[in-house]
C-alpha positions in Angstrom: -6.4 110.2 60.4 -5.1 107.6 57.7 -1.5 107.7 56.8 -0.9 109.8 53.7 1.5 108.3 51.2 4.2 110.7 50.2 5.7 110.9 47.0 9.6 110.7 47.0 11.9 113.3 45.3 13.1 110.8 42.9 9.2 110.0 41.9 8.6 113.9 41.7 11.7 114.5 39.3 10.9 111.2 37.4 7.3 113.0 36.6 8.8 116.3 36.0 11.2 114.8 33.4 8.5 113.0 31.5 6.4 115.9 31.6 9.0 118.2 30.1 9.5 115.7 27.3 6.0 116.0 26.5 6.4 119.8 26.4 9.4 119.6 24.5 7.1 117.5 21.9 4.5 120.1 22.0 2.0 118.3 24.3 0.9 121.2 26.8 -2.0 119.9 27.8 -0.3 116.3 28.6 2.5 118.6 30.4 0.1 120.2 32.3 -1.8 117.3 33.3 1.3 115.2 34.3 2.8 118.0 36.5 -0.6 118.3 38.6 0.0 114.9 39.5 3.1 116.1 41.6 1.8 117.2 45.4 1.2 120.9 45.3 3.5 122.2 48.4 1.2 122.9 51.3 2.3 126.6 51.4 1.4 127.2 47.7 -2.1 125.5 48.2 -2.6 127.5 51.3 -2.1 130.6 49.1 -4.0 129.6 46.3 -6.8 129.0 48.5 -6.8 132.2 50.0 -5.9 134.2 46.9 -7.6 132.1 44.0 -10.2 130.2 46.0 -10.9 126.8 46.8 -12.6 126.0 43.1 -9.4 126.6 41.6 -7.9 124.1 43.7 -11.0 121.6 43.4 -11.4 121.9 39.8 -7.8 122.0 38.8 -7.0 118.4 39.4 -4.3 119.2 41.6 -2.5 116.7 43.8 -3.2 118.1 47.2 -2.2 115.1 49.3 0.8 116.9 51.0 -1.4 119.8 51.9 -3.9 117.6 53.2 -1.4 115.4 55.3 -0.1 119.0 56.9 -3.6 120.8 57.4 -5.9 117.8 57.6 -8.6 116.3 55.1 -11.1 119.1 55.7 -8.7 122.2 55.2 -10.3 123.6 52.2 -13.6 123.6 53.8 -12.4 125.5 56.8 
């Protein structure tokens, strides 16, 4: 399995800060788009898959890199 590059906490915070500035400027779409680049924690991705469905995760533009690293690349299809 290829190594998955993880995002550091500092990188996540920097994105979050930029997203907050977008929200303060009234750009809700930009805020949403940017925050989805932060990896969804594996436990949240697993709950979303079970409760909301695979399509929500696939079509929502979520960064699932941490879930893939923890559960494997085919976890959504299992």
